[in-house]
DRENTI-979116 format. One record per atom (N, C-alpha, C): residue in one letter; y, z negated, x. Coordinates in Angstrom, 1 decimal. Each point is the difference from the previous one (the first is absolute). Layout:
N
PT aa     c2     c3     c1
PT  A      Y      Z      X
...
***
This chain:
165
PT aa     c2     c3     c1
PT  M  -79.6  -37.3  -63.5
PT  M    0.3    0.5    1.2
PT  M   -1.3   -0.2    0.9
PT  G   -0.8   -0.1   -0.6
PT  G   -1.2   -0.1    0.7
PT  G   -0.7    1.3    0.0
PT  G    0.6    1.0    0.2
PT  G   -0.6    1.3   -0.1
PT  G   -0.4    0.5    1.3
PT  N   -0.2    1.3    0.0
PT  N   -0.5    0.7    1.1
PT  N    1.1    0.1    1.1
PT  P   -0.4   -0.4    1.3
PT  P    1.0    0.0    1.0
PT  P    0.3    1.5    0.4
PT  I   -0.8    0.9   -0.3
PT  I    0.2    1.4    0.4
PT  I    0.7    0.7   -1.2
PT  Q    0.4   -0.6   -0.8
PT  Q    0.6    0.7   -1.2
PT  Q    1.3    0.7    0.4
PT  F    0.1    1.2   -0.6
PT  F    1.2    0.8    0.3
PT  F    1.2   -0.4   -0.8
PT  D    1.1   -0.1    0.7
PT  D    1.2   -0.4   -0.7
PT  D    0.9    1.2   -0.3
PT  W    0.1    0.4   -1.2
PT  W    0.8    1.2   -0.4
PT  W    1.5   -0.3    0.1
PT  T    0.4   -1.1    0.1
PT  T    1.5   -0.2    0.1
PT  T    0.4    0.3    1.4
PT  L   -0.9   -0.2    1.0
PT  L    0.4    0.4    1.3
PT  L    0.1    1.5    0.1
PT  V   -0.9    0.7   -0.6
PT  V    0.0    1.5    0.0
PT  V    1.3    0.5   -0.7
PT  A    0.3   -0.7   -1.2
PT  A    1.2    0.4   -0.7
PT  A    1.3   -0.3    0.8
PT  T    0.0   -1.0    0.8
PT  T    1.1   -0.3    0.8
PT  T    0.2    1.0    1.1
PT  I   -1.2    0.4    0.6
PT  I    0.1    1.0    1.1
PT  I    0.4    1.3   -0.6
PT  L   -0.6    0.4   -1.1
PT  L    0.4    1.2   -0.7
PT  L    1.5    0.0   -0.3
PT  S    0.5   -1.1   -0.5
PT  S    1.4   -0.1   -0.4
PT  S    0.9    0.1    1.3
PT  F   -0.4   -0.6    1.0
PT  F    0.7    0.1    1.3
PT  F    0.0    1.4    0.5
PT  L   -1.1    0.7    0.0
PT  L   -0.1    1.4    0.5
PT  L    0.8    0.9   -0.9
PT  L    0.0   -0.2   -1.3
PT  L    0.8    0.7   -1.0
PT  L    1.5   -0.2    0.3
PT  L    0.4   -1.2    0.3
PT  L    1.4   -0.4    0.3
PT  L    0.4    0.7    1.3
PT  V   -0.9    0.0    1.0
PT  V    0.3    0.6    1.3
PT  V    0.2    1.5   -0.2
PT  W   -0.9    0.6   -0.8
PT  W    0.1    1.5   -0.3
PT  W    1.3    0.3   -0.7
PT  L    0.3   -0.8   -1.0
PT  L    1.3    0.2   -0.8
PT  L    1.2   -0.1    0.9
PT  L    0.0   -1.1    0.9
PT  L    1.1   -0.2    0.9
PT  L    0.1    1.2    1.0
PT  K   -1.2    0.4    0.5
PT  K    0.0    1.2    0.9
PT  K    0.5    1.2   -0.7
PT  A   -0.4    0.3   -1.2
PT  A    0.4    1.2   -0.7
PT  A    1.4   -0.1   -0.5
PT  K    0.4   -1.1   -0.5
PT  K    1.4    0.0   -0.6
PT  K    1.1   -0.7    0.9
PT  A   -0.4   -1.0    0.8
PT  A    1.1   -0.7    0.7
PT  A    0.0    0.3    1.5
PT  W   -1.2    0.1    0.6
PT  W   -0.1    0.2    1.4
PT  W    0.7    1.2    0.5
PT  G   -0.1    1.2   -0.7
PT  G    0.6    1.2    0.4
PT  G    1.5   -0.1   -0.1
PT  P    0.6   -0.4   -1.1
PT  P    1.5   -0.2    0.0
PT  P    0.5   -1.0    1.0
PT  L   -0.8   -1.1    0.1
PT  L    0.4   -1.0    1.0
PT  L    0.0    0.5    1.4
PT  M   -1.0    0.8    0.4
PT  M   -0.1    0.6    1.3
PT  M    1.1    1.0    0.1
PT  K    0.3    0.8   -1.1
PT  K    1.0    1.0    0.1
PT  K    1.4   -0.7    0.3
PT  I    0.3   -1.1   -0.7
PT  I    1.2   -0.8    0.2
PT  I    0.0   -0.5    1.4
PT  M   -1.1   -0.5    0.5
PT  M    0.0   -0.6    1.4
PT  M    0.2    1.2    1.0
PT  E   -0.6    1.1   -0.2
PT  E    0.2    1.2    0.9
PT  E    1.5    0.4   -0.1
PT  E    0.6    0.1   -1.2
PT  E    1.4    0.4   -0.1
PT  E    0.9   -1.0    0.8
PT  R   -0.3   -1.3   -0.2
PT  R    0.7   -1.0    0.7
PT  R   -0.1    0.1    1.5
PT  R   -1.2    0.3    0.5
PT  R   -0.3    0.2    1.4
PT  R    0.8    1.2    0.5
PT  T   -0.1    1.1   -0.7
PT  T    0.8    1.2    0.3
PT  T    1.5   -0.2    0.1
PT  H    0.5   -0.8   -1.0
PT  H    1.4   -0.3   -0.1
PT  H    0.4   -0.8    1.2
PT  I   -0.8   -1.0    0.4
PT  I    0.3   -0.9    1.1
PT  I    0.0    0.8    1.3
PT  E   -1.0    0.9    0.2
PT  E   -0.1    0.8    1.2
PT  E    1.2    0.9    0.0
PT  S    0.4    0.6   -1.1
PT  S    1.2    0.9   -0.1
PT  S    1.3   -0.8    0.4
PT  M    0.1   -1.2   -0.5
PT  M    1.2   -0.8    0.3
PT  M    0.0   -0.4    1.5
PT  L   -1.2   -0.3    0.6
PT  L   -0.1   -0.3    1.4
PT  L    0.4    1.2    0.9
PT  S   -0.5    1.1   -0.5
PT  S    0.3    1.3    0.8
PT  S    1.5    0.3   -0.1
PT  Q    0.5   -0.2   -1.2
PT  Q    1.5    0.3   -0.1
PT  Q    0.8   -1.0    0.8
PT  A   -0.4   -1.3    0.0
PT  A    0.7   -1.0    0.8
PT  A   -0.1    0.4    1.5
PT  E   -1.1    0.4    0.5
PT  E   -0.2    0.4    1.4
PT  E    0.9    1.2    0.3
PT  S    0.0    1.0   -0.9
PT  S    0.8    1.2    0.2
PT  S    1.5   -0.4    0.0
PT  E    0.5   -0.9   -0.9
PT  E    1.3   -0.5    0.0
PT  E    0.4   -0.8    1.3
PT  R   -1.0   -0.7    0.5
PT  R    0.2   -0.8    1.2
PT  R    0.2    1.0    1.2
PT  I   -0.8    1.0    0.1
PT  I    0.1    1.0    1.0
PT  I    1.3    0.7   -0.1
PT  Q    0.4    0.4   -1.2
PT  Q    1.3    0.6   -0.2
PT  Q    1.1   -0.9    0.4
PT  A    0.0   -1.3   -0.4
PT  A    1.0   -0.9    0.4
PT  A    0.1   -0.2    1.5
PT  E   -1.1    0.0    0.7
PT  E    0.0   -0.1    1.5
PT  E    0.7    1.3    0.6
PT  Q   -0.4    1.2   -0.6
PT  Q    0.7    1.2    0.5
PT  Q    1.5    0.0   -0.2
PT  I    0.4   -0.5   -1.2
PT  I    1.4   -0.1   -0.3
PT  I    0.7   -1.0    1.0
PT  K   -0.7   -1.1    0.2
PT  K    0.5   -1.0    1.0
PT  K    0.2    0.6    1.3
PT  R   -1.0    0.8    0.5
PT  R    0.1    0.6    1.3
PT  R    1.2    1.0    0.1
PT  E    0.1    0.8   -1.1
PT  E    1.1    1.0   -0.1
PT  E    1.3   -0.7    0.0
PT  Y    0.1   -1.1   -0.7
PT  Y    1.3   -0.8   -0.1
PT  Y    0.3   -0.5    1.4
PT  Q   -1.0   -0.6    0.7
PT  Q    0.2   -0.5    1.3
PT  Q    0.5    1.1    1.0
PT  E   -0.6    1.2   -0.1
PT  E    0.4    1.1    0.9
PT  E    1.4    0.4   -0.3
PT  E    0.4    0.1   -1.3
PT  E    1.4    0.3   -0.4
PT  E    0.9   -1.0    0.5
PT  M   -0.3   -1.3   -0.1
PT  M    0.8   -1.1    0.5
PT  M    0.2    0.2    1.5
PT  R   -1.1    0.3    0.7
PT  R    0.1    0.1    1.5
PT  R    0.9    1.2    0.3
PT  K   -0.1    1.1   -0.7
PT  K    0.9    1.2    0.2
PT  K    1.4   -0.4   -0.3
PT  A    0.2   -0.7   -1.1
PT  A    1.4   -0.4   -0.3
PT  A    0.6   -0.9    1.0
PT  R   -0.7   -0.9    0.5
PT  R    0.5   -0.9    1.1
PT  R    0.3    0.8    1.3
PT  Q   -0.9    0.9    0.3
PT  Q    0.3    0.8    1.2
PT  Q    1.2    0.9   -0.2
PT  E    0.2    0.6   -1.2
PT  E    1.1    0.8   -0.2
PT  E    1.3   -0.8    0.0
PT  A   -0.1   -1.3   -0.5
PT  A    1.2   -0.8    0.0
PT  A    0.4   -0.4    1.4
PT  Q   -1.0   -0.3    0.9
PT  Q    0.2   -0.3    1.4
PT  Q    0.7    1.2    0.7
PT  E   -0.5    1.3   -0.4
PT  E    0.5    1.2    0.6
PT  E    1.5    0.1   -0.4
PT  V    0.3   -0.2   -1.3
PT  V    1.3    0.2   -0.5
PT  V    0.9   -1.1    0.7
PT  I   -0.4   -1.2    0.1
PT  I    0.8   -1.0    0.7
PT  I    0.2    0.3    1.4
PT  A   -1.0    0.5    0.7
PT  A    0.2    0.4    1.4
PT  A    1.0    1.1    0.1
PT  K   -0.1    1.0   -0.9
PT  K    0.9    1.2    0.1
PT  K    1.4   -0.5   -0.3
PT  A    0.2   -0.8   -1.0
PT  A    1.3   -0.5   -0.4
PT  A    0.6   -0.8    1.2
PT  T   -0.8   -0.8    0.6
PT  T    0.5   -0.8    1.2
PT  T    0.4    0.9    1.1
PT  K   -0.8    1.0    0.3
PT  K    0.4    1.0    1.0
PT  K    1.3    0.7   -0.3
PT  V    0.1    0.5   -1.3
PT  V    1.2    0.7   -0.4
PT  V    1.2   -1.0    0.1
PT  S   -0.1   -1.2   -0.4
PT  S    1.1   -0.9    0.1
PT  S    0.4   -0.3    1.4
PT  E   -1.0   -0.2    0.9
PT  E    0.3   -0.2    1.4
PT  E    0.7    1.2    0.6
PT  E   -0.5    1.2   -0.3
PT  E    0.7    1.2    0.5
PT  E    1.4    0.1   -0.5
PT  R    0.2   -0.3   -1.3
PT  R    1.4    0.0   -0.6
PT  R    0.9   -1.0    0.7
PT  A   -0.6   -1.2    0.2
PT  A    0.8   -1.1    0.7
PT  A    0.4    0.5    1.4
PT  A   -0.9    0.7    0.7
PT  A    0.3    0.5    1.3
PT  A    1.1    1.0   -0.1
PT  E   -0.1    0.9   -1.0
PT  E    1.0    1.0   -0.1
PT  E    1.4   -0.6   -0.3
PT  I    0.0   -1.0   -0.9
PT  I    1.3   -0.6   -0.4
PT  I    0.5   -0.7    1.3
PT  L   -0.8   -0.7    0.7
PT  L    0.4   -0.7    1.2
PT  L    0.6    1.0    1.0
PT  A   -0.7    1.2    0.2
PT  A    0.5    1.0    0.9
PT  A    1.4    0.5   -0.4
PT  Q    0.1    0.3   -1.3
PT  Q    1.3    0.5   -0.6
PT  Q    1.1   -1.0    0.2
PT  S   -0.4   -1.3   -0.2
PT  S    1.1   -1.0    0.1
PT  S    0.4   -0.1    1.5
PT  H   -0.9    0.1    0.9
PT  H    0.3    0.0    1.5
PT  H    0.9    1.2    0.3
PT  E   -0.3    1.2   -0.6
PT  E    0.8    1.2    0.3
PT  E    1.4   -0.2   -0.6
PT  E    0.1   -0.6   -1.2
PT  E    1.3   -0.2   -0.7
PT  E    0.8   -1.0    0.8
PT  A   -0.7   -1.1    0.5
PT  A    0.7   -1.0    0.8
PT  A    0.6    0.6    1.3
PT  E   -0.8    0.9    0.6
PT  E    0.4    0.6    1.2
PT  E    1.2    1.0   -0.2
PT  K   -0.1    0.7   -1.2
PT  K    1.2    0.8   -0.3
PT  K    1.2   -0.8   -0.2
PT  I   -0.1   -1.1   -0.8
PT  I    1.1   -0.9   -0.2
PT  I    0.6   -0.5    1.3
PT  K   -0.9   -0.4    0.9
PT  K    0.4   -0.6    1.3
PT  K    0.8    1.1    0.8
PT  K   -0.6    1.2    0.0
PT  K    0.7    1.1    0.7
PT  K    1.4    0.3   -0.6
PT  S    0.0    0.0   -1.3
PT  S    1.3    0.3   -0.7
PT  S    1.0   -1.1    0.3
PT  A   -0.5   -1.3    0.0
PT  A    0.9   -1.1    0.3
PT  A    0.5    0.1    1.4
PT  L   -0.9    0.4    1.0
PT  L    0.5    0.1    1.3
PT  L    1.0    1.1    0.2
PT  V   -0.2    1.1   -0.7
PT  V    1.0    1.1    0.0
PT  V    1.3   -0.4   -0.6
PT  D   -0.1   -0.8   -1.1
PT  D    1.3   -0.5   -0.6
PT  D    0.7   -1.0    0.9
PT  I   -0.8   -0.8    0.7
PT  I    0.6   -1.0    0.9
PT  I    0.6    0.7    1.2
PT  E   -0.6    1.0    0.5
PT  E    0.5    0.8    1.1
PT  E    1.3    0.7   -0.4
PT  R    0.0    0.6   -1.2
PT  R    1.1    0.7   -0.5
PT  R    1.2   -1.0   -0.2
PT  E   -0.3   -1.2   -0.5
PT  E    1.1   -1.0   -0.2
PT  E    0.5   -0.4    1.3
PT  R   -0.9   -0.2    1.0
PT  R    0.5   -0.5    1.3
PT  R    0.9    1.1    0.6
PT  D   -0.4    1.3   -0.1
PT  D    0.8    1.1    0.6
PT  D    1.3    0.0   -0.7
PT  R    0.0   -0.2   -1.3
PT  R    1.3    0.0   -0.8
PT  R    0.9   -1.1    0.4
PT  A   -0.6   -1.2    0.2
PT  A    0.7   -1.2    0.4
PT  A    0.6    0.2    1.4
PT  I   -0.8    0.6    0.9
PT  I    0.5    0.3    1.4
PT  I    1.2    1.0   -0.1
PT  S   -0.2    1.0   -0.8
PT  S    1.1    1.0   -0.2
PT  S    1.3   -0.7   -0.5
PT  E   -0.2   -0.9   -1.0
PT  E    1.2   -0.6   -0.5
PT  E    0.6   -0.9    1.0
PT  V   -0.8   -0.7    0.8
PT  V    0.5   -0.9    1.1
PT  V    0.8    0.9    1.0
PT  K   -0.6    1.1    0.4
PT  K    0.6    0.9    0.9
PT  K    1.3    0.5   -0.5
PT  A    0.0    0.3   -1.3
PT  A    1.3    0.5   -0.6
PT  A    1.0   -1.1    0.0
PT  Q   -0.4   -1.2   -0.3
PT  Q    0.9   -1.1   -0.1
PT  Q    0.5   -0.3    1.5
PT  V   -0.9    0.1    0.9
PT  V    0.4   -0.3    1.4
PT  V    1.0    1.1    0.4
PT  A   -0.3    1.2   -0.4
PT  A    1.0    1.1    0.4
PT  A    1.3   -0.2   -0.7
PT  D    0.0   -0.4   -1.2
PT  D    1.2   -0.3   -0.7
PT  D    0.8   -1.1    0.6
PT  L   -0.8   -1.1    0.4
PT  L    0.7   -1.1    0.7
PT  L    0.5    0.4    1.3
PT  S   -0.7    0.8    0.7
PT  S    0.4    0.5    1.3
PT  S    1.3    0.8   -0.1
PT  V    0.1    0.8   -1.0
PT  V    1.2    0.8   -0.3
PT  V    1.2   -1.0   -0.3
PT  L   -0.3   -1.0   -0.8
PT  L    1.0   -1.0   -0.4
PT  L    0.4   -0.8    1.3
PT  V   -0.9   -0.4    0.8
PT  V    0.3   -0.7    1.2
PT  V    0.9    0.9    0.9
PT  A   -0.4    1.2    0.2
PT  A    0.7    1.0    0.8
PT  A    1.4    0.1   -0.5
PT  E    0.1    0.1   -1.3
PT  E    1.3    0.2   -0.7
PT  E    0.9   -1.2    0.3
PT  K   -0.6   -1.2   -0.2
PT  K    0.8   -1.2    0.3
PT  K    0.4   -0.1    1.4
PT  I   -0.9    0.4    0.9
PT  I    0.3   -0.1    1.4
PT  I    1.2    1.0    0.3
PT  I   -0.1    1.1   -0.5
PT  I    1.1    1.0    0.2
PT  I    1.3   -0.5   -0.5
PT  R    0.0   -0.7   -1.2
PT  R    1.2   -0.4   -0.6
PT  R    0.6   -1.2    0.7
PT  Q   -0.8   -0.7    0.6
PT  Q    0.6   -1.2    0.7
PT  Q    0.3    0.4    1.4
PT  K    0.9   -0.7    0.5
PT  K    0.2    0.1    1.4
PT  K   -1.0   -0.9    0.6
PT  L   -0.8    0.6    0.7
PT  L   -1.1   -0.7    0.5
PT  L    0.3   -0.8    1.3
PT  D   -0.3   -1.2   -0.1
PT  D    0.0   -0.8    1.2
PT  D   -1.4   -0.6    0.0
PT  L   -0.4   -0.7    1.1
PT  L   -1.3   -0.5    0.1
PT  L   -0.3   -1.1   -1.1
PT  K    1.0   -0.8   -0.2
PT  K   -0.2   -1.0   -1.1
PT  K   -0.2    0.7   -1.3
PT  G    0.7    1.0   -0.3
PT  G   -0.1    0.7   -1.3
PT  G   -1.4    0.7   -0.1
PT  Q   -0.5    0.5    1.1
PT  Q   -1.3    0.7   -0.1
PT  Q   -1.1   -1.0   -0.2
PT  G    0.1   -1.2    0.6
PT  G   -1.0   -1.0   -0.2
PT  G    0.0   -0.5   -1.5
PT  D    1.2   -0.2   -0.6
PT  D    0.0   -0.4   -1.4
PT  D   -0.5    1.1   -0.9
PT  L    0.3    1.2    0.4
PT  L   -0.5    1.2   -0.8
PT  L   -1.5    0.1    0.0
PT  I   -0.6   -0.2    1.2
PT  I   -1.5    0.0    0.1
PT  I   -0.6   -1.1   -0.8
PT  D    0.6   -1.2    0.1
PT  D   -0.6   -1.1   -0.7
PT  D    0.1    0.2   -1.5
PT  Q    1.1    0.6   -0.5
PT  Q    0.1    0.3   -1.4
PT  Q   -1.0    1.1   -0.4
PT  F   -0.3    1.0    0.8
PT  F   -1.0    1.0   -0.3
PT  F   -1.4   -0.6   -0.1
PT  I   -0.3   -0.9    0.9
PT  I   -1.3   -0.6    0.0
PT  I   -0.2   -0.9   -1.2
PT  Q    1.0   -0.6   -0.4
PT  Q    0.0   -0.9   -1.2
PT  Q   -0.2    0.9   -1.3
PT  E    0.7    1.1   -0.1
PT  E   -0.2    0.9   -1.1
PT  E   -1.4    0.6   -0.1
PT  V   -0.5    0.4    1.2
PT  V   -1.4    0.5    0.0
PT  V   -1.0   -1.0   -0.4
PT  G    0.2   -1.3    0.4
PT  G   -0.9   -1.1   -0.4
PT  G    0.1   -0.2   -1.5
PT  E    1.2    0.1   -0.6
PT  E    0.1   -0.2   -1.5
PT  E   -0.7    1.1   -0.7
PT  M    0.0    1.2    0.5
PT  M   -0.6    1.2   -0.7
PT  M   -1.5   -0.2   -0.1
PT  Q   -0.6   -0.6    1.0
PT  Q   -1.5   -0.1    0.0
PT  Q   -0.3   -1.1   -0.9
***
């Protein structure tokens, strides 16, 4: 080893040539397919991201449509409730008015019936008084009237009228 310090080392050249040959082989045989796989993977990821963004936008649109439909449904429900309330209040007012009319008719009918019964009772009392008057007159005529007999007869008549009522 005591040789020339400028001596050329062929192993270094062989190593460099082997490395360059390996790089060329890798570039020719492995680098292209590896880059193709990497590009396909990048394209696939971009496609998936684009699809996810599209689905997110579509989901937001569906959400907005759903919220609008819910708002419309609530509004329609409130309108239906308001209409039903109005109709029920109107119907209640009609029923109340009809019941007042019916009560008034019943009251008038009862008053007419009472008036008729009162008139009938008065007629009966008048008829009974007339009958009693005839009886009293008949008794007076039959008896020989003296003052004492007339007083007894009047007392008897008053007592009979009192019992009839």
